[in-house]
Gaussian input, Z-matrix of N, CA and C with variables (Angstrom, degrees):
# hf/3-21g

backbone

0 1
 N
 C     1     B1
 C     2     B2     1     A1
 N     3     B3     2     A2     1     D1
 C     4     B4     3     A3     2     D2
 C     5     B5     4     A4     3     D3
 N     6     B6     5     A5     4     D4
 C     7     B7     6     A6     5     D5
 C     8     B8     7     A7     6     D6
 N     9     B9     8     A8     7     D7
 C    10    B10     9     A9     8     D8
 C    11    B11    10    A10     9     D9
 N    12    B12    11    A11    10    D10
 C    13    B13    12    A12    11    D11
 C    14    B14    13    A13    12    D12
 N    15    B15    14    A14    13    D13
 C    16    B16    15    A15    14    D14
 C    17    B17    16    A16    15    D15
 N    18    B18    17    A17    16    D16
 C    19    B19    18    A18    17    D17
 C    20    B20    19    A19    18    D18
 N    21    B21    20    A20    19    D19
 C    22    B22    21    A21    20    D20
 C    23    B23    22    A22    21    D21
 N    24    B24    23    A23    22    D22
 C    25    B25    24    A24    23    D23
 C    26    B26    25    A25    24    D24
 N    27    B27    26    A26    25    D25
 C    28    B28    27    A27    26    D26
 C    29    B29    28    A28    27    D27
 N    30    B30    29    A29    28    D28
 C    31    B31    30    A30    29    D29
 C    32    B32    31    A31    30    D30
 N    33    B33    32    A32    31    D31
 C    34    B34    33    A33    32    D32
 C    35    B35    34    A34    33    D33
 N    36    B36    35    A35    34    D34
 C    37    B37    36    A36    35    D35
 C    38    B38    37    A37    36    D36
 N    39    B39    38    A38    37    D37
 C    40    B40    39    A39    38    D38
 C    41    B41    40    A40    39    D39
 N    42    B42    41    A41    40    D40
 C    43    B43    42    A42    41    D41
 C    44    B44    43    A43    42    D42
 N    45    B45    44    A44    43    D43
 C    46    B46    45    A45    44    D44
 C    47    B47    46    A46    45    D45
 N    48    B48    47    A47    46    D46
 C    49    B49    48    A48    47    D47
 C    50    B50    49    A49    48    D48
 N    51    B51    50    A50    49    D49
 C    52    B52    51    A51    50    D50
 C    53    B53    52    A52    51    D51
 N    54    B54    53    A53    52    D52
 C    55    B55    54    A54    53    D53
 C    56    B56    55    A55    54    D54
 N    57    B57    56    A56    55    D55
 C    58    B58    57    A57    56    D56
 C    59    B59    58    A58    57    D57
 N    60    B60    59    A59    58    D58
 C    61    B61    60    A60    59    D59
 C    62    B62    61    A61    60    D60
 N    63    B63    62    A62    61    D61
 C    64    B64    63    A63    62    D62
 C    65    B65    64    A64    63    D63
 N    66    B66    65    A65    64    D64
 C    67    B67    66    A66    65    D65
 C    68    B68    67    A67    66    D66
 N    69    B69    68    A68    67    D67
 C    70    B70    69    A69    68    D68
 C    71    B71    70    A70    69    D69
 N    72    B72    71    A71    70    D70
 C    73    B73    72    A72    71    D71
 C    74    B74    73    A73    72    D72
 N    75    B75    74    A74    73    D73
 C    76    B76    75    A75    74    D74
 C    77    B77    76    A76    75    D75
 N    78    B78    77    A77    76    D76
 C    79    B79    78    A78    77    D77
 C    80    B80    79    A79    78    D78
 N    81    B81    80    A80    79    D79
 C    82    B82    81    A81    80    D80
 C    83    B83    82    A82    81    D81
 N    84    B84    83    A83    82    D82
 C    85    B85    84    A84    83    D83
 C    86    B86    85    A85    84    D84
 N    87    B87    86    A86    85    D85
 C    88    B88    87    A87    86    D86
 C    89    B89    88    A88    87    D87
 N    90    B90    89    A89    88    D88
 C    91    B91    90    A90    89    D89
 C    92    B92    91    A91    90    D90
 N    93    B93    92    A92    91    D91
 C    94    B94    93    A93    92    D92
 C    95    B95    94    A94    93    D93
 N    96    B96    95    A95    94    D94
 C    97    B97    96    A96    95    D95
 C    98    B98    97    A97    96    D96
 N    99    B99    98    A98    97    D97
 C   100   B100    99    A99    98    D98
 C   101   B101   100   A100    99    D99
 N   102   B102   101   A101   100   D100
 C   103   B103   102   A102   101   D101
 C   104   B104   103   A103   102   D102
 N   105   B105   104   A104   103   D103
 C   106   B106   105   A105   104   D104
 C   107   B107   106   A106   105   D105
 N   108   B108   107   A107   106   D106
 C   109   B109   108   A108   107   D107
 C   110   B110   109   A109   108   D108
 N   111   B111   110   A110   109   D109
 C   112   B112   111   A111   110   D110
 C   113   B113   112   A112   111   D111
 N   114   B114   113   A113   112   D112
 C   115   B115   114   A114   113   D113
 C   116   B116   115   A115   114   D114
 N   117   B117   116   A116   115   D115
 C   118   B118   117   A117   116   D116
 C   119   B119   118   A118   117   D117
 N   120   B120   119   A119   118   D118
 C   121   B121   120   A120   119   D119
 C   122   B122   121   A121   120   D120
 N   123   B123   122   A122   121   D121
 C   124   B124   123   A123   122   D122
 C   125   B125   124   A124   123   D123
 N   126   B126   125   A125   124   D124
 C   127   B127   126   A126   125   D125
 C   128   B128   127   A127   126   D126
 N   129   B129   128   A128   127   D127
 C   130   B130   129   A129   128   D128
 C   131   B131   130   A130   129   D129
 N   132   B132   131   A131   130   D130
 C   133   B133   132   A132   131   D131
 C   134   B134   133   A133   132   D132
 N   135   B135   134   A134   133   D133
 C   136   B136   135   A135   134   D134
 C   137   B137   136   A136   135   D135
 N   138   B138   137   A137   136   D136
 C   139   B139   138   A138   137   D137
 C   140   B140   139   A139   138   D138
 N   141   B141   140   A140   139   D139
 C   142   B142   141   A141   140   D140
 C   143   B143   142   A142   141   D141
 N   144   B144   143   A143   142   D142
 C   145   B145   144   A144   143   D143
 C   146   B146   145   A145   144   D144
 N   147   B147   146   A146   145   D145
 C   148   B148   147   A147   146   D146
 C   149   B149   148   A148   147   D147
 N   150   B150   149   A149   148   D148
 C   151   B151   150   A150   149   D149
 C   152   B152   151   A151   150   D150
 N   153   B153   152   A152   151   D151
 C   154   B154   153   A153   152   D152
 C   155   B155   154   A154   153   D153
 N   156   B156   155   A155   154   D154
 C   157   B157   156   A156   155   D155
 C   158   B158   157   A157   156   D156
 N   159   B159   158   A158   157   D157
 C   160   B160   159   A159   158   D158
 C   161   B161   160   A160   159   D159
 N   162   B162   161   A161   160   D160
 C   163   B163   162   A162   161   D161
 C   164   B164   163   A163   162   D162
 N   165   B165   164   A164   163   D163
 C   166   B166   165   A165   164   D164
 C   167   B167   166   A166   165   D165
 N   168   B168   167   A167   166   D166
 C   169   B169   168   A168   167   D167
 C   170   B170   169   A169   168   D168
 N   171   B171   170   A170   169   D169
 C   172   B172   171   A171   170   D170
 C   173   B173   172   A172   171   D171
 N   174   B174   173   A173   172   D172
 C   175   B175   174   A174   173   D173
 C   176   B176   175   A175   174   D174
 N   177   B177   176   A176   175   D175
 C   178   B178   177   A177   176   D176
 C   179   B179   178   A178   177   D177
 N   180   B180   179   A179   178   D178
 C   181   B181   180   A180   179   D179
 C   182   B182   181   A181   180   D180
 N   183   B183   182   A182   181   D181
 C   184   B184   183   A183   182   D182
 C   185   B185   184   A184   183   D183
 N   186   B186   185   A185   184   D184
 C   187   B187   186   A186   185   D185
 C   188   B188   187   A187   186   D186
 N   189   B189   188   A188   187   D187
 C   190   B190   189   A189   188   D188
 C   191   B191   190   A190   189   D189
 N   192   B192   191   A191   190   D190
 C   193   B193   192   A192   191   D191
 C   194   B194   193   A193   192   D192
 N   195   B195   194   A194   193   D193
 C   196   B196   195   A195   194   D194
 C   197   B197   196   A196   195   D195
 N   198   B198   197   A197   196   D196
 C   199   B199   198   A198   197   D197
 C   200   B200   199   A199   198   D198
 N   201   B201   200   A200   199   D199
 C   202   B202   201   A201   200   D200
 C   203   B203   202   A202   201   D201
 N   204   B204   203   A203   202   D202
 C   205   B205   204   A204   203   D203
 C   206   B206   205   A205   204   D204
 N   207   B207   206   A206   205   D205
 C   208   B208   207   A207   206   D206
 C   209   B209   208   A208   207   D207
 N   210   B210   209   A209   208   D208
 C   211   B211   210   A210   209   D209
 C   212   B212   211   A211   210   D210
 N   213   B213   212   A212   211   D211
 C   214   B214   213   A213   212   D212
 C   215   B215   214   A214   213   D213
 N   216   B216   215   A215   214   D214
 C   217   B217   216   A216   215   D215
 C   218   B218   217   A217   216   D216
 N   219   B219   218   A218   217   D217
 C   220   B220   219   A219   218   D218
 C   221   B221   220   A220   219   D219
 N   222   B222   221   A221   220   D220
 C   223   B223   222   A222   221   D221
 C   224   B224   223   A223   222   D222
 N   225   B225   224   A224   223   D223
 C   226   B226   225   A225   224   D224
 C   227   B227   226   A226   225   D225
 N   228   B228   227   A227   226   D226
 C   229   B229   228   A228   227   D227
 C   230   B230   229   A229   228   D228
 N   231   B231   230   A230   229   D229
 C   232   B232   231   A231   230   D230
 C   233   B233   232   A232   231   D231
 N   234   B234   233   A233   232   D232
 C   235   B235   234   A234   233   D233
 C   236   B236   235   A235   234   D234
 N   237   B237   236   A236   235   D235
 C   238   B238   237   A237   236   D236
 C   239   B239   238   A238   237   D237
 N   240   B240   239   A239   238   D238
 C   241   B241   240   A240   239   D239
 C   242   B242   241   A241   240   D240
 N   243   B243   242   A242   241   D241
 C   244   B244   243   A243   242   D242
 C   245   B245   244   A244   243   D243
 N   246   B246   245   A245   244   D244
 C   247   B247   246   A246   245   D245
 C   248   B248   247   A247   246   D246
 N   249   B249   248   A248   247   D247
 C   250   B250   249   A249   248   D248
 C   251   B251   250   A250   249   D249
 N   252   B252   251   A251   250   D250
 C   253   B253   252   A252   251   D251
 C   254   B254   253   A253   252   D252
 N   255   B255   254   A254   253   D253
 C   256   B256   255   A255   254   D254
 C   257   B257   256   A256   255   D255
 N   258   B258   257   A257   256   D256
 C   259   B259   258   A258   257   D257
 C   260   B260   259   A259   258   D258
 N   261   B261   260   A260   259   D259
 C   262   B262   261   A261   260   D260
 C   263   B263   262   A262   261   D261
 N   264   B264   263   A263   262   D262
 C   265   B265   264   A264   263   D263
 C   266   B266   265   A265   264   D264
 N   267   B267   266   A266   265   D265
 C   268   B268   267   A267   266   D266
 C   269   B269   268   A268   267   D267
 N   270   B270   269   A269   268   D268
 C   271   B271   270   A270   269   D269
 C   272   B272   271   A271   270   D270
 N   273   B273   272   A272   271   D271
 C   274   B274   273   A273   272   D272
 C   275   B275   274   A274   273   D273
 N   276   B276   275   A275   274   D274
 C   277   B277   276   A276   275   D275
 C   278   B278   277   A277   276   D276
 N   279   B279   278   A278   277   D277
 C   280   B280   279   A279   278   D278
 C   281   B281   280   A280   279   D279
 N   282   B282   281   A281   280   D280
 C   283   B283   282   A282   281   D281
 C   284   B284   283   A283   282   D282
 N   285   B285   284   A284   283   D283
 C   286   B286   285   A285   284   D284
 C   287   B287   286   A286   285   D285
 N   288   B288   287   A287   286   D286
 C   289   B289   288   A288   287   D287
 C   290   B290   289   A289   288   D288

   B1=1.4447
   B2=1.5286
   B3=1.3217
   B4=1.4457
   B5=1.5201
   B6=1.3220
   B7=1.4633
   B8=1.5193
   B9=1.3189
   B10=1.4672
   B11=1.5208
   B12=1.3179
   B13=1.4630
   B14=1.5251
   B15=1.3123
   B16=1.4671
   B17=1.5218
   B18=1.3234
   B19=1.4670
   B20=1.5199
   B21=1.3322
   B22=1.4736
   B23=1.5219
   B24=1.3286
   B25=1.4643
   B26=1.5253
   B27=1.3160
   B28=1.4624
   B29=1.5336
   B30=1.3151
   B31=1.4668
   B32=1.5241
   B33=1.3204
   B34=1.4635
   B35=1.5196
   B36=1.3386
   B37=1.4666
   B38=1.5335
   B39=1.3220
   B40=1.4655
   B41=1.5269
   B42=1.3285
   B43=1.4623
   B44=1.5226
   B45=1.3117
   B46=1.4714
   B47=1.5245
   B48=1.3251
   B49=1.4670
   B50=1.5318
   B51=1.3237
   B52=1.4592
   B53=1.5287
   B54=1.3115
   B55=1.4638
   B56=1.5299
   B57=1.3224
   B58=1.4638
   B59=1.5251
   B60=1.3240
   B61=1.4622
   B62=1.5303
   B63=1.3264
   B64=1.4652
   B65=1.5199
   B66=1.3206
   B67=1.4559
   B68=1.5249
   B69=1.3166
   B70=1.4615
   B71=1.5176
   B72=1.3134
   B73=1.4657
   B74=1.5228
   B75=1.3320
   B76=1.4653
   B77=1.5189
   B78=1.3183
   B79=1.4745
   B80=1.5296
   B81=1.3242
   B82=1.4628
   B83=1.5332
   B84=1.3266
   B85=1.4688
   B86=1.5189
   B87=1.3195
   B88=1.4573
   B89=1.5282
   B90=1.3291
   B91=1.4697
   B92=1.5281
   B93=1.3091
   B94=1.4684
   B95=1.5252
   B96=1.3234
   B97=1.4703
   B98=1.5304
   B99=1.3211
   B100=1.4607
   B101=1.5286
   B102=1.3174
   B103=1.4674
   B104=1.5275
   B105=1.3265
   B106=1.4714
   B107=1.5252
   B108=1.3256
   B109=1.4635
   B110=1.5301
   B111=1.3233
   B112=1.4682
   B113=1.5272
   B114=1.3103
   B115=1.4716
   B116=1.5332
   B117=1.3244
   B118=1.4610
   B119=1.5284
   B120=1.3152
   B121=1.4638
   B122=1.5270
   B123=1.3230
   B124=1.4638
   B125=1.5273
   B126=1.3254
   B127=1.4572
   B128=1.5353
   B129=1.3183
   B130=1.4676
   B131=1.5251
   B132=1.3174
   B133=1.4595
   B134=1.5306
   B135=1.3225
   B136=1.4632
   B137=1.5214
   B138=1.3220
   B139=1.4653
   B140=1.5214
   B141=1.3179
   B142=1.4695
   B143=1.5257
   B144=1.3370
   B145=1.4664
   B146=1.5258
   B147=1.3093
   B148=1.4592
   B149=1.5304
   B150=1.3161
   B151=1.4658
   B152=1.5260
   B153=1.3162
   B154=1.4737
   B155=1.5360
   B156=1.3439
   B157=1.4641
   B158=1.5275
   B159=1.3244
   B160=1.4638
   B161=1.5261
   B162=1.3126
   B163=1.4629
   B164=1.5281
   B165=1.3103
   B166=1.4666
   B167=1.5279
   B168=1.3145
   B169=1.4649
   B170=1.5209
   B171=1.3168
   B172=1.4659
   B173=1.5242
   B174=1.3144
   B175=1.4693
   B176=1.5295
   B177=1.3242
   B178=1.4696
   B179=1.5253
   B180=1.3036
   B181=1.4601
   B182=1.5252
   B183=1.3193
   B184=1.4651
   B185=1.5245
   B186=1.3252
   B187=1.4615
   B188=1.5189
   B189=1.3068
   B190=1.4534
   B191=1.5126
   B192=1.3416
   B193=1.4597
   B194=1.5185
   B195=1.3062
   B196=1.4642
   B197=1.5206
   B198=1.3251
   B199=1.4557
   B200=1.5194
   B201=1.3288
   B202=1.4559
   B203=1.5260
   B204=1.3206
   B205=1.4670
   B206=1.5269
   B207=1.3368
   B208=1.4698
   B209=1.5254
   B210=1.3195
   B211=1.4640
   B212=1.5292
   B213=1.3208
   B214=1.4635
   B215=1.5340
   B216=1.3322
   B217=1.4714
   B218=1.5283
   B219=1.3257
   B220=1.4654
   B221=1.5226
   B222=1.3304
   B223=1.4717
   B224=1.5249
   B225=1.3199
   B226=1.4648
   B227=1.5243
   B228=1.3232
   B229=1.4708
   B230=1.5224
   B231=1.3189
   B232=1.4674
   B233=1.5224
   B234=1.3195
   B235=1.4715
   B236=1.5334
   B237=1.3334
   B238=1.4649
   B239=1.5253
   B240=1.3363
   B241=1.4663
   B242=1.5238
   B243=1.3382
   B244=1.4657
   B245=1.5237
   B246=1.3306
   B247=1.4653
   B248=1.5272
   B249=1.3241
   B250=1.4668
   B251=1.5274
   B252=1.3218
   B253=1.4613
   B254=1.5181
   B255=1.3161
   B256=1.4639
   B257=1.5247
   B258=1.3316
   B259=1.4643
   B260=1.5312
   B261=1.3380
   B262=1.4687
   B263=1.5242
   B264=1.3169
   B265=1.4606
   B266=1.5250
   B267=1.3171
   B268=1.4693
   B269=1.5222
   B270=1.3342
   B271=1.4633
   B272=1.5228
   B273=1.3003
   B274=1.4560
   B275=1.5164
   B276=1.3258
   B277=1.4748
   B278=1.5206
   B279=1.3243
   B280=1.4588
   B281=1.5237
   B282=1.3132
   B283=1.4655
   B284=1.5154
   B285=1.3389
   B286=1.4681
   B287=1.5285
   B288=1.3043
   B289=1.4797
   B290=1.4872
   A1=107.87
   A2=116.61
   A3=121.04
   A4=112.52
   A5=115.16
   A6=120.56
   A7=112.06
   A8=116.77
   A9=119.08
   A10=111.27
   A11=116.87
   A12=120.31
   A13=110.32
   A14=116.63
   A15=120.67
   A16=110.36
   A17=117.23
   A18=120.84
   A19=110.97
   A20=116.82
   A21=119.82
   A22=110.67
   A23=116.99
   A24=120.72
   A25=112.20
   A26=116.84
   A27=121.11
   A28=112.57
   A29=116.18
   A30=120.51
   A31=114.18
   A32=116.90
   A33=120.34
   A34=114.39
   A35=118.88
   A36=119.54
   A37=113.29
   A38=116.73
   A39=119.73
   A40=111.05
   A41=116.38
   A42=119.79
   A43=110.88
   A44=116.69
   A45=120.57
   A46=110.30
   A47=117.18
   A48=121.03
   A49=110.76
   A50=116.86
   A51=120.73
   A52=110.87
   A53=117.05
   A54=121.09
   A55=110.60
   A56=117.32
   A57=121.26
   A58=109.99
   A59=116.99
   A60=121.88
   A61=111.02
   A62=116.12
   A63=120.40
   A64=111.37
   A65=117.24
   A66=121.10
   A67=110.33
   A68=116.32
   A69=121.29
   A70=113.12
   A71=116.21
   A72=121.32
   A73=112.30
   A74=116.66
   A75=119.73
   A76=113.54
   A77=116.92
   A78=122.12
   A79=108.57
   A80=116.22
   A81=120.85
   A82=113.60
   A83=118.01
   A84=119.89
   A85=110.40
   A86=116.53
   A87=120.71
   A88=110.61
   A89=116.13
   A90=120.77
   A91=109.86
   A92=117.46
   A93=121.47
   A94=110.90
   A95=116.63
   A96=121.25
   A97=110.53
   A98=116.34
   A99=120.15
   A100=112.28
   A101=117.87
   A102=119.68
   A103=110.67
   A104=117.92
   A105=121.06
   A106=110.19
   A107=116.26
   A108=120.03
   A109=110.31
   A110=116.57
   A111=120.14
   A112=110.65
   A113=117.04
   A114=121.44
   A115=110.35
   A116=115.89
   A117=120.81
   A118=110.85
   A119=117.24
   A120=122.40
   A121=110.48
   A122=117.18
   A123=120.55
   A124=113.02
   A125=117.18
   A126=120.29
   A127=112.84
   A128=117.83
   A129=121.66
   A130=110.22
   A131=115.60
   A132=120.95
   A133=112.25
   A134=116.40
   A135=121.17
   A136=109.00
   A137=115.21
   A138=120.15
   A139=111.28
   A140=116.69
   A141=118.70
   A142=110.62
   A143=118.40
   A144=121.21
   A145=110.50
   A146=115.65
   A147=121.80
   A148=112.27
   A149=116.10
   A150=120.12
   A151=111.92
   A152=117.23
   A153=120.36
   A154=112.77
   A155=119.61
   A156=117.62
   A157=113.40
   A158=117.50
   A159=120.06
   A160=110.30
   A161=116.45
   A162=120.19
   A163=110.61
   A164=116.91
   A165=120.51
   A166=110.86
   A167=117.28
   A168=120.01
   A169=111.42
   A170=116.38
   A171=120.84
   A172=111.92
   A173=116.81
   A174=120.58
   A175=113.10
   A176=117.58
   A177=120.93
   A178=113.06
   A179=117.28
   A180=119.34
   A181=111.85
   A182=117.89
   A183=121.35
   A184=112.71
   A185=118.31
   A186=121.00
   A187=113.10
   A188=117.83
   A189=120.89
   A190=113.47
   A191=117.59
   A192=120.29
   A193=109.46
   A194=115.59
   A195=121.59
   A196=107.61
   A197=116.28
   A198=121.23
   A199=110.64
   A200=115.70
   A201=120.99
   A202=108.02
   A203=116.24
   A204=119.77
   A205=111.19
   A206=116.57
   A207=119.93
   A208=111.14
   A209=116.90
   A210=120.73
   A211=110.25
   A212=116.74
   A213=120.51
   A214=110.76
   A215=116.65
   A216=119.84
   A217=110.29
   A218=117.48
   A219=120.66
   A220=111.15
   A221=116.70
   A222=120.88
   A223=109.94
   A224=116.48
   A225=120.29
   A226=111.30
   A227=117.40
   A228=120.30
   A229=110.97
   A230=116.40
   A231=120.38
   A232=109.97
   A233=117.10
   A234=121.46
   A235=109.95
   A236=117.44
   A237=120.86
   A238=110.97
   A239=116.58
   A240=121.14
   A241=111.14
   A242=116.85
   A243=120.74
   A244=109.27
   A245=116.82
   A246=120.48
   A247=110.64
   A248=117.65
   A249=121.12
   A250=110.71
   A251=116.80
   A252=120.62
   A253=111.33
   A254=116.40
   A255=120.00
   A256=110.46
   A257=117.22
   A258=121.03
   A259=110.01
   A260=116.42
   A261=120.70
   A262=112.88
   A263=117.06
   A264=120.00
   A265=113.22
   A266=117.05
   A267=119.23
   A268=109.23
   A269=116.58
   A270=118.36
   A271=110.59
   A272=114.84
   A273=119.74
   A274=109.32
   A275=116.53
   A276=118.52
   A277=109.58
   A278=117.34
   A279=119.87
   A280=110.80
   A281=115.00
   A282=120.17
   A283=108.89
   A284=116.87
   A285=118.42
   A286=109.95
   A287=115.44
   A288=119.76
   A289=110.00
   D1=137.21
   D2=-179.68
   D3=-73.78
   D4=163.17
   D5=-179.00
   D6=-60.39
   D7=-43.94
   D8=-177.16
   D9=-66.48
   D10=-40.08
   D11=178.27
   D12=-65.44
   D13=-43.60
   D14=178.77
   D15=-61.44
   D16=-43.68
   D17=179.75
   D18=-62.78
   D19=-43.81
   D20=178.70
   D21=-63.33
   D22=-43.10
   D23=-178.75
   D24=-66.19
   D25=-38.02
   D26=-177.65
   D27=-80.16
   D28=-42.81
   D29=-171.73
   D30=-95.48
   D31=-29.35
   D32=-176.58
   D33=-54.11
   D34=-53.15
   D35=-179.80
   D36=-63.05
   D37=-36.00
   D38=178.25
   D39=-67.38
   D40=-41.84
   D41=177.09
   D42=-63.70
   D43=-40.81
   D44=178.36
   D45=-60.75
   D46=-46.34
   D47=178.81
   D48=-61.58
   D49=-40.45
   D50=179.01
   D51=-64.80
   D52=-43.26
   D53=-179.62
   D54=-63.24
   D55=-42.51
   D56=177.08
   D57=-62.44
   D58=-43.15
   D59=179.01
   D60=-61.19
   D61=-47.90
   D62=-179.22
   D63=-65.22
   D64=-36.00
   D65=176.88
   D66=-63.04
   D67=-44.67
   D68=178.55
   D69=-63.12
   D70=-29.14
   D71=179.77
   D72=-86.93
   D73=-8.74
   D74=-178.21
   D75=78.05
   D76=19.85
   D77=-179.34
   D78=-90.41
   D79=74.11
   D80=-171.49
   D81=-68.61
   D82=-36.25
   D83=179.46
   D84=-64.45
   D85=-46.99
   D86=178.49
   D87=-64.77
   D88=-40.67
   D89=178.81
   D90=-59.32
   D91=-47.23
   D92=-179.73
   D93=-61.48
   D94=-39.90
   D95=179.04
   D96=-59.00
   D97=-49.01
   D98=-177.16
   D99=-75.17
   D100=-26.47
   D101=173.10
   D102=-66.08
   D103=-39.21
   D104=176.41
   D105=-62.47
   D106=-42.39
   D107=178.83
   D108=-63.83
   D109=-44.76
   D110=-179.97
   D111=-61.79
   D112=-43.92
   D113=178.93
   D114=-60.32
   D115=-44.39
   D116=178.55
   D117=-62.56
   D118=-39.98
   D119=178.41
   D120=-62.90
   D121=-45.20
   D122=-177.80
   D123=-71.62
   D124=-23.46
   D125=178.15
   D126=-89.57
   D127=-8.59
   D128=-179.24
   D129=-66.09
   D130=131.08
   D131=178.64
   D132=-120.17
   D133=-20.77
   D134=-179.22
   D135=-126.90
   D136=169.64
   D137=177.84
   D138=-59.97
   D139=-38.97
   D140=-179.31
   D141=-69.83
   D142=-32.86
   D143=174.54
   D144=-64.91
   D145=-34.51
   D146=-177.32
   D147=-71.75
   D148=-25.60
   D149=-176.86
   D150=-60.06
   D151=-38.34
   D152=-176.54
   D153=-62.14
   D154=-53.96
   D155=179.50
   D156=-66.73
   D157=-33.14
   D158=178.53
   D159=-65.26
   D160=-44.60
   D161=177.26
   D162=-63.06
   D163=-42.39
   D164=179.40
   D165=-62.06
   D166=-40.28
   D167=177.74
   D168=-68.76
   D169=-39.51
   D170=-179.25
   D171=-63.75
   D172=-30.34
   D173=-176.28
   D174=-104.21
   D175=5.21
   D176=-176.73
   D177=-59.26
   D178=-32.70
   D179=-178.38
   D180=-70.36
   D181=-17.40
   D182=-178.86
   D183=-80.35
   D184=-8.32
   D185=-178.67
   D186=-73.32
   D187=-17.49
   D188=179.64
   D189=83.82
   D190=15.23
   D191=176.40
   D192=-64.99
   D193=144.84
   D194=172.99
   D195=-101.70
   D196=130.02
   D197=-177.41
   D198=-120.60
   D199=153.88
   D200=171.84
   D201=-70.45
   D202=171.01
   D203=178.29
   D204=-60.90
   D205=-40.73
   D206=-179.72
   D207=-65.31
   D208=-47.38
   D209=179.73
   D210=-65.56
   D211=-38.57
   D212=179.82
   D213=-63.06
   D214=-38.89
   D215=177.84
   D216=-63.34
   D217=-40.73
   D218=177.69
   D219=-65.44
   D220=-42.36
   D221=178.25
   D222=-59.16
   D223=-46.74
   D224=-179.61
   D225=-61.53
   D226=-39.60
   D227=178.33
   D228=-66.48
   D229=-39.48
   D230=177.86
   D231=-62.52
   D232=-44.60
   D233=179.79
   D234=-62.26
   D235=-40.42
   D236=176.28
   D237=-60.88
   D238=-44.96
   D239=179.93
   D240=-63.29
   D241=-40.19
   D242=177.74
   D243=-59.88
   D244=-45.44
   D245=179.60
   D246=-62.52
   D247=-41.60
   D248=178.18
   D249=-62.99
   D250=-43.38
   D251=179.32
   D252=-63.50
   D253=-38.91
   D254=179.71
   D255=-64.49
   D256=-39.27
   D257=178.53
   D258=-70.27
   D259=-44.88
   D260=-177.43
   D261=-65.81
   D262=-31.13
   D263=-174.48
   D264=-103.83
   D265=1.80
   D266=179.11
   D267=-65.94
   D268=142.47
   D269=178.25
   D270=-64.00
   D271=138.12
   D272=179.10
   D273=-95.64
   D274=140.49
   D275=178.82
   D276=-65.39
   D277=145.91
   D278=178.90
   D279=-65.12
   D280=146.60
   D281=178.37
   D282=-82.78
   D283=132.23
   D284=176.41
   D285=-70.20
   D286=145.51
   D287=-179.56
   D288=-97.78

């Protein structure tokens, strides 16, 4: 499975749940932020396209948004998944023969 497909499969449902949660809470600015990230993730076709939403997710906590406990739990899970994806998709050094 390619990196972009793996990222969409892992992060897409979590982002969707977060967006629904933020919508229910009336947090429209935060909702719009994560909708842009989700859209960028779904439009990514190459590794370089994927870098933008991954970076945006990695730095989302630096925006100073305040989240409810439910939204915060989703954010933390998304950040964990991003870290896992970065480890899983990092280039491996060639093995010496």
